[in-house]
N, C-alpha and C positions, 0 to 999 in steps of 0.2 A: 626119344629119338635119336640118333646116330647124325654125324656131319654129314654133308650131300656132298660129293665130288663128280666134277664132270668134264671130259675133254672134249671140247666143243666140236672141232673137226671130228671127231668120230661119231658124237652125235649125228652131226648132218650128213654122215655116210651111210645113217642105217633108213634113210627114207630118199626118194625122188620126187613126190608129188609136190604139185604147188597149192599155194593158199590155205594149207591143210598143218594148224599149228600144232606141235607134240610136246608134252608137258614133260622138261627134264628135272624139275625141282619144283620145292616150298618153299616160300618164304613168307612168316609170318602169315596173313590171309591170302596171299598171293599166290599166284601159278608163275615160274619163270618157264616161258614157251621158247622154243626155237620153228621159224619158219623158213620154207624156200618159196620165192616169190619171182613171178615173172608176169608182166604183161598188166591187164587192168582186173581192178577188183571194183567193188560196188561202193556207191556213195553211202556212208552211215555216220551214226554217231554213238557214244555212251554218254546215255544222261547220267549216271552217278558216279563215274570212274573215270578216271584219267588213265592215259595209255602212253608207257614207255617202249621206243622202240630203240636198240642199239643195233647198228649194221656192221655186220662183219666182213661182206663183201660185196661189192658193187655199188650202185646209187639208187637209192629209195626215194620216187618222187612222191610229194604229197600234194594234192591239192585242196585249197581250201574254198568254202562258198564265198569269201570276201576276194576272190580272183587271185590271189598268193600262190605260188607253187615253194614248197620248200625241197631242195635237192640233199639229200641227206647221205654223205660217202662212207666207206669203211672208215670205222674207227670213230663215228661221231653217233649222236644222239639224236632224239627228237621226240619231248611229252606234248602229246596231244591233252590240251585240258578236257575235263569231262563237260559233254555237251555241245562240243566243236564240230560241225559236220566237216569229215573229209574223206579223200579218197587217195588209198594209196596205190601205184603203179611202177612201173618200171620202162626202160625205155627198149626192152627186148631181151635185156640181158639178164640171168638169173641172180637173183640179190639174195644175199642170207643174212635173217633178222633173228635178235631174241628179243621178245616181250617181255615185261614185268607187269603185272594186271592184275586187279582181285579178281580171285575166284569166281567172282558171281558175273564178270566180264563175258557179255555175249559176243559171239564173234563178228557178228555183223551189227549189233545194235538190236534195234528193233526191226530192222529190214529183213527178212525170209527170202533168200533166194537161192537158185542151184548151188553157189558158193559157201553158203552158210554152213558151218559146222558146227553143230549142237557141243556143249561141254562135256555132255555125258559120254559123247563119242571121241572126245581129242584122247589120243592115245598117249601115256606115258612110255616114255621111251629111256 
């Protein structure tokens, strides 16, 4: 395998759809993904996987079932532990995030909704 190099801003310029992760690299048994987010997503959890969010643009809001909300700004990270139910959303602005998660991580955990994107259909760019 050769070294992987990517220009993040250029990768974000290759698509416009929201809540549809794009794979930009592999790291051990993990995918490195980017996604554009806007408005609301679904409540979900990942039973066996932690999730790392790196915010590149905007402010990602994350609700948790204990009633707390994390506001993650550009240049910040949020790690959601496995099994913790969460709901990402934005305040209407477009937010750019990078995700690092195991290759087995289901987009919406065990929840299947119209926003779910199956792993096998997540495009590599």
